[in-house]
N, C-alpha and C positions, 0 to 999 in steps of 0.2 A: 747249308748256306755259309759262305765265308765272306766276311766283311772286314776290310783293313787288317787282314791276316789273323782275324779271330774266327774260329770255327764255331758257329752258333748251334750246330747240330750237337756238339758235346759241351756247350757253354756251361750248363748247370753242374756238370761234373768237375769243371775246372775253376769256376768262380763262385765264391771266393776260394782262395787257396787255404792250406791248413792253418795259416796264421790270421785268416780273416781279411785278406787283401784282395781287392779288385784292381789289378795293376798296382799303382802306388797309393791307392785310396783304401781306407778302412783301418784294420788293425785294432789294437786295444791299448789305449793310453790311460791307464788307471793305476791307483796305488797297488803295491804288492798284495795287500790284504784283499782288496776288491778283485784283483786279478785271480786270486784263488776262487772267489765266488763265481767269476765269469767262466773259469775252467770247469767248475762243478756244473754250471748250467749247460755248457757246451757238451760235456760228457753225457749228461742226462738226456739232452736233446738227441744226440746221436745214438743212444741206446733205447731209451723209453719211447721216443717219438717214432722210431722205426719198427717198433714191435707191433705184431698183429693185433694185440689187445688194444693198444692206444689208437691205432689207425681205425680199427673197427668202431671204437667208441666215438671218436671224433666224427667219423662219417655218419653215424647214427644221430649225433647231436645236430650236425648240419642239416640233415634231412627232416628230423622230427621236431627240432626246437628252433633252429634258425630259419627254416623255410627255404632251403636251397634245393635245387638251383633257382637263382633269380632269373627272370626272363629278359629277353631283348625286345624293345619296342621300336617300331618304325615310326618316325616323326613325319608322317605323310603331309599333314597340312603345313607344317613349318617348312618342310623341304620344298613344297610347291610354291609357297610364298617367296622363298629365297630364289627360286628358279635355277638352282644349281644342282650339285650332287645330292643324293639321297642321304638323309641323316638317320642314324639309329642310335639308341642308347641302351647300355647294359644297366639294368635296374637294381643297382645295389641299394637304392633308397627303399627297396622292398625287402631287403634283408632285415631280420629281427633287430630292433633298436634303431633302424632307420639309416644305417650306413654300413660301409665295408668293414668297419673296425672290429666287429664281433668275430670276423673270420680268424684274426690272429689272437684276439683276447680269449676266445674259448680254448684255443690251442695252448696259450701261455698259462691260463688258469688250470687247465687239466694237467699240464706238465707240473705245475706247482703242487697240485694234489698228489700226483704220483711220487713226487720227491719228498713228500711229508711236510711241506711248508704249511704254515698257519695263516699267512697273510700275503696279499699282493699289494704292491705299491706302484703308483704311476703318476705321471703328469697329464694334463690335458689343456688344450687351447680352446677349440670350439666346443668341447664338452662331449663330443661323440665317442672319443676313446674312453673318457671317464665313465660314461653311461654304459658302454659295452663291457668294460672291465668290471664295473659294479654288478652288471647282469651276470657275467661269467662267475664272479665271486659268489654271488647268491646261489647260483646253480650248483657250484662245487662246494658250498659250505665253508668259504674262506672269509677272513676279515679283509677289509679293503680301505686303503688310504689313498685319496686322490688330491694331488697338489694342483692348484689353479690360480693364475694371476688375478689380482683384484679387478683389473680392467675387464678381463674375460668373464669373470663372475657376473659383472653387471650386464655385459653384452649377451650372455648366454643363460639368463635366469631360468628358462624352462628346463635346460639340461641339468643345471645345478639342483633343481627340485627333484628331477628324476633320479639323480645319483643318491640323494638323501633318502628318498622313498625306498630305493633298493638296498639301503642299509650301509652305504659308503660314508666314510668320514671325509668330508670335503674341507681341505685345509687351504685357507686364503693366503696367497703370497703377496706381500706388499713391498718387496725390494725392487729397485731399478724401475724398469718400464712396466712392471706388474703384468707381463704377458707370458707367452709360452716359454721363452728362454729361461726366465726367472723361475717358472714352475719346474722346469727340468732341473735347474740348479738345486732347488729345494728338495725335490724328490730324490736326487742322487745323494744329497747330504744325509737325508733320513735313512736311505738304504745302507749307507756306510755303517750305521749303528745297528741295523736290524737284519743283515744279510743271512745270518744263521737260521732265522725263523721265517724269513720272508723272501719273496722273489720280486725283482723289479721288472715290471712289464712295460717295456718301452712301446710307445704308441706309433712308431713308424719304422722305416728301414734305416735307422741310424743308431748311434750309440756304439759302444765297444762291441767287438766280436764276442758272442755269436749272434747278436740281435739283428743286424742287417740281413743276415742269412735266414735266421729263424722266421722273422716277420715276412720276408719274401716267400718262403716256402709255405707258410700258412695262407698267404694271400694269393698264391698261384691258382687257387681254385677259380678265381674270377676270370683270368685269362683262358684257362682250360675250358671252362664252361662257355665263355663268349665265342671262342673259335669254333667249337662244335655246333653251337646254336646258330651262328651266322651262316655257316656252311649249310646247315639243314634248312634254314629259312630262305636263303638266296641261291644256293648252289655254288657259291664262290666266296673267296675271302674279301674282306673290305679293302678298299684302296688305301685308306688311312685310318689310324687308330689314335685317339686323343684322350689325354687324362690330365688333370691338374696335378701340380707338384709343389708341395711344401717340403716336408720330410720325404714324402714320396711313396707311402705304402700302397695307396690305391693304384697309383701309376705302375709300380713294379708288379703288382698283382696282375693288372691288365696286360702290360707289355710282355710279361713272361710267356703268354700264350702265342705271341706273334714274332718274337725275335728271330726265329729261324725261317720266317716266311718273307716273300717279296712284297712287303707291306710297309708303307711310310708310317713312322711312329713319331708322335709329337707330345712332348711334355710341356705343360703350360704353367708358367710362374706368375705371381702377382706383381704387376708394375705399379699398383696402387695409385698414388697421385702423380707419379712421374719418375724420371730417372735419377733425381737428386738423392744422395745418400740420406737415409732416414725416411724417405717417402715411399719406399717399396720394400719387397722381400725377395727380389729376383737374384738369388745368390749365384746360380749357374751362369747367368748372363753377365753380371757385373762383378762377381767375386773372384777370389784367388785362393790358392791352396792354403789350408790352415787346419789346425787342430782345435776342437772344442768338444766338450761332453764325451771325451774318451775315444774319439775317432778322427781320422784325417779325411778331409773332403775339400770341396770348394765352398768358401764362406765369404760373407761380407765383413770387411774389417774397417775400423775407424783409423784415425791418424796414428794411433799407438799400436796398431796391429791386433787390437782386441776385437771381439765380436761387435759389429756395428749395430746401432739402433735400427729397427726395421718397423715397417708398417704395412698392413693390408686390411681392407674391409672385411676379409675373412680371417677369423681368429685362428682357424686351423692351418693357415699358410704363413703366419707372421713369425718365421723362424730364420735366423741369419745364416743357415747352412742348408745343405741337402744331403740325402743319403749317399754314402760312398759309391754305391753301384750306379746311381744316376751320374755322379761325377765321371765315372769310368765310361759309361755309355755316351756321355757328352763328348769326352775327349776323343773316343774312337769314331764318333760320328754316326753310330747306329741309330741313335734317337736324336731328333732335332728339338731343341729347347727354345721356346719363344715366350712372349709375355702378353698379358692382357691387362688393361687398366680397370680401376674400380668402376668407372662410368660404363665401359663396355660390358662389364660383368653384371651390373644392375639392370642394364637394358636387356641382356639375355635372360636374366632371372624372370622378369615380367613377360618377355616374349614367349618363353617356354610355358609359363603358367597359362597365359591367355590362349595360345595356339594349340596346346596339347593337354591341358589339364594336369600338368605335373609341376609342382613347386619344388625347385631344386635347392639344396644347400648352397650358400654363397660360394663355398669352395668349389663345388661342382659346376656352378654357373660360369666360372672361369673357363672350364673346358668346353662348356656349351657355347660360350661366346666365340671361342677360337674355332670350334667346329662349324659354326655358322659362317664365319669369315672364310674359312677354308673351302666350304661347300660352294660359296659364290665364286671363289677364285678358280676352283677346279672345273666348274661348269657341268660336269658329268661324273659318274662313278658313285662311290659310297664312302661315308665317313661313320665310323663307329666310335661313340663317345662313352667313356665310363662315367655314368651318373652316380658318383660315389656316395651321395647322401641326400636326404630330403630336407626341405627348408623349414620345417615346423619350428626348429630352434631359433631361426632368424627372423621370425615374423615381427616381434616387438621392435627389434632393432631397425628393420627395414622401414616399418611404418613411421617410427620416430624420426629417422634421418632422411628418408626419401619420399614418404607419403605413399599414397596409392596412385600409381600412374595410369 
């Protein structure tokens, strides 16, 4: 399939290029010392992770420890209520630790072990990446430092407790807005001093090369499984595929399975309270080209050209940029990026729970909300949504701020 002069049949061989670029986005903008560490990780990934031994062990872990493949569920009652297209969800909430994050965390931790590193370092927003990496570190016998903004620590208390039980050192970040961006800043700063003995395990398809590529490759299992399962279940491909986008790891995992198919693909960003700067985190819709955290992408900027303050009801989506591959797919038009508000998200959260017995993560509820809207607009056909995580972590926050509807 060719789209805007891009051959998606050979897409994964060509993107990113040798320097980590997806078109003009991506790259590695770090200090010379850190660039040496990035090149070490890149070389290790391209050798170790392509070895039969590594691939065999990761496949065994996915099957015997993670519980993969995760299933697809048909949301029959909700679909009938909406009276439109049929809704289906890829159940990453049933992946061990409750979200898609373990897909790349096990890969990153296993790579660290093969490289002889002693520690993994990471940031987390919603806590799912932190829990997944703490789990992977425990499995691989590694130390684990997780940096988390003070605001998110309060919002995501259950996940903080899980990380500590798993043996991780949770480090509270109190600078700035005390959310995901500041957690990334702190984790990068720590890594600068520890890169010889540790590996920085980025939680999404962002950061300096090779992380956008590495995380996508580890997450591709989601899209590969989903495509095969949907064909087996229905005998055809879905008409539309939907996933939420913050940094964008769950979305790139899901989209990877369908980029070369005649399927509409939608990435959903958080509009939060509205379009005013500081009230949302919809970088692809309202942002412009810019560099932060070692990579070039589309980001939200303030009046000084610095990363703008962002907001979302979902801690895992409140980041002022998006992965460089998403910026590339946005510009070439292969993926359509749209937004959903907090209110629409919370409505979908309760609707999915009441109609189908599935409590989604607030992040995932953004995709559910858009899928519901899309189904009604389409009238017929099918919509496959990546249900990237479960909502256990959000219960206290939802009840405190929205009550039981």
